[in-house]
C-alpha positions as CSV (number, residue, x, y, z in Angstrom):
1,X,0.0,0.0,0.0
2,X,1.3,3.4,-0.9
3,X,1.3,6.2,1.7
4,X,-2.0,7.9,2.3
5,X,-2.8,11.3,3.7
6,X,-5.1,11.3,6.6
7,X,-7.2,13.8,8.6
8,X,-8.2,12.7,12.1
9,X,-11.4,14.4,13.6
10,X,-11.8,13.8,17.3
11,X,-8.1,13.0,17.6
12,X,-8.0,13.2,21.4
13,X,-11.0,10.9,21.9
14,X,-11.0,7.1,22.2
15,X,-11.2,6.5,18.4
16,X,-8.7,9.3,17.6
17,X,-6.0,8.2,20.1
18,X,-6.3,4.6,18.9
19,X,-6.0,5.8,15.3
20,X,-2.7,7.5,16.2
21,X,-1.5,4.2,17.7
22,X,-2.4,2.3,14.5
23,X,-0.5,5.0,12.4
24,X,2.5,4.8,14.7
25,X,2.6,1.0,14.4
26,X,2.7,1.3,10.6
27,X,5.4,3.9,9.8
28,X,5.6,5.2,6.3
29,X,2.0,4.2,5.3
30,X,0.2,7.4,6.5
31,X,0.9,11.1,6.6
32,X,-1.4,13.1,8.9
33,X,-2.6,16.3,7.2
34,X,-4.8,17.6,10.1
35,X,-5.9,16.8,13.6
36,X,-9.1,18.2,15.1
37,X,-10.6,18.0,18.6
38,X,-13.2,19.7,20.8
39,X,-10.5,21.5,22.8
40,X,-10.9,20.1,26.3
41,X,-7.2,19.0,26.3
42,X,-5.1,21.4,24.2
43,X,-1.9,19.9,25.6
44,X,-2.7,16.4,24.3
45,X,-3.8,17.9,20.9
46,X,-0.6,19.9,20.6
47,X,1.5,16.8,21.4
48,X,-0.3,14.8,18.8
49,X,0.1,17.5,16.2
50,X,3.8,17.8,16.7
51,X,4.3,14.1,16.9
52,X,2.4,13.5,13.7
53,X,3.7,16.6,11.9
54,X,0.1,17.7,11.1
55,X,-0.1,20.7,8.8
56,X,-3.4,21.9,10.3
57,X,-4.7,21.8,13.9
58,X,-8.3,22.6,14.7
59,X,-10.4,23.0,17.9
60,X,-14.1,23.5,18.2
61,X,-13.7,26.0,21.1
62,X,-13.6,29.6,20.0
63,X,-12.2,32.9,21.4
64,X,-8.9,34.7,21.3
65,X,-7.7,33.1,24.5
66,X,-8.3,29.6,23.0
67,X,-6.2,30.5,20.0
68,X,-3.4,31.8,22.2
69,X,-3.5,28.8,24.5
70,X,-3.3,26.4,21.6
71,X,-0.4,28.2,20.0
72,X,1.4,28.2,23.3
73,X,0.8,24.5,23.7
74,X,2.1,23.9,20.2
75,X,5.2,25.9,20.8
76,X,5.9,24.1,24.1
77,X,5.3,20.6,22.5
78,X,7.5,21.5,19.6
79,X,10.3,22.6,21.8
80,X,10.0,19.4,23.9
81,X,10.2,17.4,20.7
82,X,13.1,19.4,19.3
83,X,11.0,20.6,16.4
84,X,11.1,24.4,17.0
85,X,10.5,25.1,13.3
86,X,7.0,23.5,13.4
87,X,4.4,26.0,12.5
88,X,1.0,24.5,11.5
89,X,-2.1,26.3,10.4
90,X,-4.4,26.8,13.5
91,X,-8.2,26.9,13.3
92,X,-10.6,27.5,16.1
93,X,-14.4,27.7,16.4
94,X,-17.4,25.6,15.6
95,X,-16.6,25.4,11.9
96,X,-12.9,24.4,12.4
97,X,-13.5,20.7,12.1
98,X,-15.6,21.1,9.0
99,X,-12.8,23.2,7.4
100,X,-10.1,20.6,7.9
101,X,-12.5,17.8,7.0
102,X,-12.7,19.3,3.5
103,X,-8.9,19.7,3.1
104,X,-8.8,16.9,0.5
105,X,-6.9,14.3,2.5
106,X,-7.2,10.9,1.0
107,X,-8.9,9.6,4.1
108,X,-10.9,11.5,6.7
109,X,-11.4,9.6,10.0
110,X,-14.5,11.1,11.6
111,X,-14.2,10.1,15.3
112,X,-16.2,13.0,16.6
113,X,-19.0,12.0,19.1
114,X,-22.5,13.3,18.4
115,X,-24.5,15.0,15.7
116,X,-22.0,17.8,15.5
117,X,-20.1,15.5,13.2
118,X,-22.7,16.0,10.4
119,X,-21.1,19.0,8.7
120,X,-17.6,17.5,8.8
121,X,-19.0,14.3,7.3
122,X,-20.6,16.2,4.4
123,X,-17.4,18.3,3.9
124,X,-15.2,15.2,3.6
125,X,-17.6,13.6,1.1
126,X,-17.8,16.8,-0.9
127,X,-14.0,17.0,-1.1
128,X,-13.8,13.4,-2.5
129,X,-12.1,11.9,0.5
130,X,-12.7,8.4,1.7
131,X,-14.7,8.8,4.9
132,X,-13.7,6.4,7.6
133,X,-16.9,6.8,9.6
134,X,-16.8,6.2,13.4
135,X,-19.2,9.1,14.0
136,X,-22.4,7.1,13.4
137,X,-24.6,9.9,14.5
138,X,-23.8,12.0,11.4
139,X,-25.0,9.3,9.1
140,X,-28.1,8.5,11.3
141,X,-29.3,12.1,11.6
142,X,-28.2,13.1,8.1
143,X,-29.8,10.0,6.5
144,X,-30.4,10.7,2.8
145,X,-28.3,13.8,2.9
146,X,-25.2,11.7,3.7
147,X,-26.1,8.8,1.4
148,X,-26.8,11.1,-1.5
149,X,-23.5,12.9,-1.0
150,X,-21.4,9.7,-1.0
151,X,-20.1,8.0,-4.1
152,X,-20.3,4.2,-4.1
153,X,-17.7,2.9,-1.7
154,X,-16.8,6.3,-0.4
155,X,-17.9,5.6,3.2
156,X,-16.0,2.9,5.1
157,X,-17.6,2.0,8.4
158,X,-15.4,2.1,11.5
159,X,-17.9,0.8,14.1
160,X,-16.8,-2.7,14.8
161,X,-20.2,-4.2,13.9
162,X,-20.5,-2.5,10.5
163,X,-16.8,-3.1,9.7
164,X,-17.6,-6.8,10.4
165,X,-20.6,-6.7,8.1
166,X,-18.6,-5.0,5.3
167,X,-16.0,-7.7,5.6
168,X,-18.5,-10.5,5.6
169,X,-20.3,-9.1,2.5
170,X,-17.2,-9.7,0.5
171,X,-18.2,-13.4,0.7
172,X,-21.3,-13.1,-1.4
173,X,-23.3,-11.1,-3.9
174,X,-25.9,-8.6,-2.8
175,X,-28.7,-10.6,-4.2
176,X,-27.6,-13.6,-2.1
177,X,-28.0,-11.7,1.2
178,X,-30.8,-12.8,3.5
179,X,-30.2,-10.8,6.6
180,X,-27.7,-9.0,8.8
181,X,-27.1,-10.1,12.4
182,X,-25.7,-7.3,14.6
183,X,-24.2,-8.5,17.8
184,X,-24.4,-6.6,21.1
185,X,-22.4,-7.3,24.2
186,X,-25.4,-6.6,26.4
187,X,-23.4,-4.0,28.3
188,X,-22.7,-4.1,32.0
189,X,-26.4,-4.8,32.9
190,X,-27.2,-7.8,30.8
191,X,-29.8,-10.0,32.4
192,X,-31.2,-7.3,34.7
193,X,-34.8,-6.3,34.8
194,X,-36.2,-2.8,34.4
195,X,-36.8,-2.7,38.1
196,X,-33.2,-3.6,38.9
197,X,-31.9,-1.1,36.4
198,X,-33.6,1.7,38.3
199,X,-30.9,1.4,41.0
200,X,-27.8,1.4,38.9
201,X,-25.3,4.2,39.1
202,X,-23.5,6.2,36.4
203,X,-20.2,4.6,37.6
204,X,-21.6,1.2,37.0
205,X,-22.9,2.2,33.6
206,X,-19.4,3.3,32.6
207,X,-17.8,-0.1,33.7
208,X,-18.3,-1.9,30.3
209,X,-17.2,-5.5,30.6
210,X,-15.4,-5.8,27.2
211,X,-14.9,-2.5,25.5
212,X,-13.0,0.7,26.4
213,X,-15.0,3.6,24.9
214,X,-15.8,7.2,25.7
215,X,-18.5,8.1,28.3
216,X,-21.4,8.8,25.9
217,X,-20.9,5.6,23.8
218,X,-20.4,3.5,27.0
219,X,-23.6,4.8,28.5
220,X,-25.4,4.2,25.2
221,X,-24.1,0.7,25.4
222,X,-25.6,0.3,28.9
223,X,-29.1,1.4,27.6
224,X,-28.7,-0.4,24.3
225,X,-29.4,3.0,22.5
226,X,-26.0,2.5,20.8
227,X,-27.3,-0.7,19.3
228,X,-30.5,1.1,18.2
229,X,-28.3,3.7,16.4
230,X,-26.3,0.9,14.9
231,X,-29.4,-0.8,13.4
232,X,-30.3,2.5,11.7
233,X,-26.7,2.8,10.5
234,X,-26.7,-0.7,9.1
235,X,-29.9,0.1,7.2
236,X,-28.4,3.2,5.7
237,X,-25.0,1.8,4.9
238,X,-26.0,-1.5,3.4
239,X,-29.5,-0.6,2.1
240,X,-31.0,-3.5,4.0
241,X,-34.6,-3.3,5.2
242,X,-35.2,-3.1,8.9
243,X,-37.0,-6.4,8.8
244,X,-33.8,-8.1,7.7
245,X,-31.6,-6.7,10.5
246,X,-31.5,-8.6,13.8
247,X,-29.8,-7.9,17.1
248,X,-28.4,-10.7,19.2
249,X,-26.6,-10.5,22.5
250,X,-23.1,-11.9,22.5
251,X,-21.3,-11.2,25.8
252,X,-17.8,-12.2,24.8
253,X,-17.7,-9.5,22.0
254,X,-15.6,-11.8,19.8
255,X,-18.1,-12.1,17.0
256,X,-18.6,-8.6,15.9
257,X,-21.5,-9.2,13.5
258,X,-22.7,-11.8,10.9
259,X,-24.2,-12.0,7.5
260,X,-26.7,-14.7,6.6
261,X,-27.1,-15.8,3.0
262,X,-30.0,-17.4,1.2
263,X,-28.4,-20.8,1.1
264,X,-28.4,-21.0,4.9
265,X,-24.7,-20.2,5.4
266,X,-23.6,-17.5,7.8
267,X,-20.3,-15.6,7.6
268,X,-18.9,-14.4,10.8
269,X,-16.2,-11.8,11.5
270,X,-14.4,-12.6,14.7
271,X,-11.4,-11.1,16.6
272,X,-10.7,-10.2,20.3
273,X,-12.4,-7.0,21.3
274,X,-10.3,-4.2,20.0
275,X,-11.1,-1.1,17.9
276,X,-7.6,-1.2,16.3
277,X,-8.8,-3.6,13.6
278,X,-11.8,-1.6,12.3
279,X,-9.9,1.6,12.6
280,X,-7.0,0.2,10.6
281,X,-9.4,-1.1,7.9
282,X,-11.0,2.4,7.8
283,X,-7.6,3.8,7.0
284,X,-6.4,1.1,4.6
285,X,-9.6,-0.1,3.0
286,X,-9.9,-2.3,0.9
287,X,-6.5,-3.6,1.9
288,X,-5.4,-4.8,5.3
289,X,-2.5,-3.7,7.5
290,X,-0.1,-6.3,8.9
291,X,-0.2,-7.3,12.6
292,X,-2.8,-4.7,13.7
293,X,-3.9,-6.8,16.7
294,X,-3.5,-10.3,18.1
295,X,-5.9,-12.8,16.5
296,X,-8.1,-15.3,18.4
297,X,-6.1,-18.0,20.1
298,X,-7.5,-21.2,18.6
299,X,-5.3,-23.4,20.9
300,X,-7.3,-22.4,24.0
301,X,-10.7,-23.6,24.7
302,X,-13.4,-20.9,24.5
303,X,-17.2,-20.6,24.6
304,X,-19.1,-18.1,22.6
305,X,-22.7,-17.4,23.7
306,X,-25.6,-15.8,21.9
307,X,-28.9,-14.7,23.5
308,X,-32.0,-12.9,22.3
309,X,-32.3,-9.3,23.3
310,X,-34.7,-8.5,26.2
311,X,-36.8,-5.8,24.6
312,X,-38.8,-5.2,27.8
313,X,-35.8,-4.2,29.9
314,X,-34.0,-2.6,26.9
315,X,-36.6,-1.0,24.6
316,X,-34.2,1.3,22.8
317,X,-33.7,-0.9,19.8
318,X,-37.3,-1.3,18.9
319,X,-37.8,2.5,19.3
320,X,-34.8,3.0,17.0
321,X,-36.3,0.7,14.4
322,X,-39.5,2.8,14.5
323,X,-37.8,6.1,14.1
324,X,-35.6,4.6,11.4
325,X,-38.6,3.5,9.4
326,X,-40.2,7.0,9.9
327,X,-37.1,8.6,8.5
328,X,-37.0,12.4,8.0
329,X,-35.9,14.1,11.2
330,X,-37.0,11.3,13.5
331,X,-33.5,9.8,13.8
332,X,-32.1,13.2,14.6
333,X,-34.7,13.6,17.4
334,X,-34.0,10.2,18.8
335,X,-30.3,10.9,18.9
336,X,-30.4,14.4,20.3
337,X,-33.0,13.6,23.0
338,X,-30.8,10.7,24.1
339,X,-27.7,12.9,24.3
340,X,-29.5,15.2,26.6
341,X,-30.8,12.3,28.7
342,X,-27.4,10.8,29.0
343,X,-26.1,14.0,30.4
344,X,-29.0,14.2,32.9
345,X,-28.3,10.6,34.0
346,X,-24.7,11.4,34.8
347,X,-25.9,14.5,36.6
348,X,-28.2,12.4,38.8
349,X,-31.4,13.8,37.3
350,X,-32.6,10.6,35.6
351,X,-32.4,6.9,36.4
352,X,-31.1,4.7,33.7
353,X,-34.4,3.3,32.3
354,X,-35.8,6.8,32.3
355,X,-33.3,7.7,29.6
356,X,-35.2,5.8,27.0
357,X,-38.6,6.7,28.6
358,X,-37.9,10.4,28.0
359,X,-36.5,9.7,24.5
360,X,-39.7,7.8,23.6
361,X,-41.9,10.7,24.9
362,X,-39.9,13.2,22.8
363,X,-40.3,11.0,19.7
364,X,-44.1,10.8,20.5
365,X,-44.2,14.6,20.7
366,X,-42.4,14.8,17.4
367,X,-44.9,12.4,15.8
368,X,-47.7,14.6,17.1
369,X,-46.4,17.5,15.1
370,X,-44.7,19.5,17.8
371,X,-41.3,19.3,16.0
372,X,-40.3,19.8,12.4
373,X,-40.7,16.3,11.0
374,X,-39.6,16.9,7.4
375,X,-40.0,14.0,4.9
376,X,-36.6,12.4,4.2
377,X,-36.6,13.4,0.6
378,X,-36.8,17.1,1.6
379,X,-34.1,17.0,4.3
380,X,-31.6,19.8,4.5
381,X,-28.8,20.4,7.1
382,X,-30.7,23.2,8.6
383,X,-33.8,21.1,9.0
384,X,-31.8,18.3,10.7
385,X,-30.1,20.8,13.0
386,X,-33.4,22.5,13.8
387,X,-34.9,19.1,14.8
388,X,-31.9,18.4,16.8
389,X,-32.2,21.6,18.8
390,X,-36.0,21.1,19.2
391,X,-35.4,17.6,20.6
392,X,-32.9,18.9,23.1
393,X,-35.3,21.5,24.4
394,X,-38.1,18.9,24.5
395,X,-36.0,16.4,26.4
396,X,-34.9,19.0,28.9
397,X,-38.5,20.0,29.6
398,X,-39.4,16.3,30.0
399,X,-36.6,15.4,32.4
400,X,-38.1,15.2,35.8
401,X,-41.5,14.0,34.7
402,X,-40.5,10.4,33.8
403,X,-43.6,8.2,34.0
404,X,-43.3,5.4,31.4
405,X,-44.4,6.9,28.0
406,X,-47.2,5.8,25.8
407,X,-46.2,3.8,22.8
408,X,-44.7,6.1,20.2
409,X,-45.9,5.6,16.6
410,X,-43.9,7.9,14.3
């Protein structure tokens, strides 16, 4: 593989830092054109920029003091590394990540968390870059906006489940596909009832048994909202009807997803739980890098278990299927309301099952016409962001009154 230029969005987060590790482990194969982050840790961002020799450095925070702090951090990191001549272009503000996403790098890894990744996703696609997509929210809330902007094969999924599906789909023709089977670890509360979930703490929710992820994604894994988002993502990425996508619980997190074909065979992608493999594939697709992670040890006895999902205790997946079928701005509402509820849960203002309760109520309000439910074919970025903002306000007003919602029918 010849060297590829890469832009890393969300470089100081979980996906971004692991991407840097993959790049470091494969010298000469990648040159980093830009790094971008929210700006909570300017020192780490500066060290990354200097280490990688990035030509552009972007932070979402804005203000003169932010620019000065970042430049100071870059100068200090450059001196410490003996690279005093290092002078990258520095960008700050809410549009900074979008600007560097459109810089024309061969690969843009979008590791931003949340719907704020939508504009950078569209900018990368417009620039003709391969989009290594870890920011599932931008595809989910953008829906037809994103799929219409992407050329065939331009989006390479980085979520472990969708990376697994993409790999398995190489084993058959599209017309031979019967269904997708998306695996879920079950999170830290697998087997618990709704009543038991009422007493869990934020600390317990962040103690995922198999994956090391950021706080929002880890909490979403505990509620199974993350799996609901992944079902919508699979529908959009692979153009498979919701009726042909199934979720199964697999606690060991070794089988990352499966594809069933019409002859009864099922192809499985398996590896120990690490994000290095899907990140590396996102950077090198369609090729593979050498020795990204240790494979399964077939000389050691192991048991892989699979269980049906308990939809009563974890109703987030069925709610996601409903909003995915509704399309338009419903997925944006589902995602935004959830982000507000996750924050409230960690602040002690919601119990864990009430997160999805409130999201369902906001979806119900949206279906009643209180939001801006634009048909999918008419979606614009402004409509998506307006629905996002409306859902956040609606969720905030609902938090505190958390009786179980009526069934939502978008």
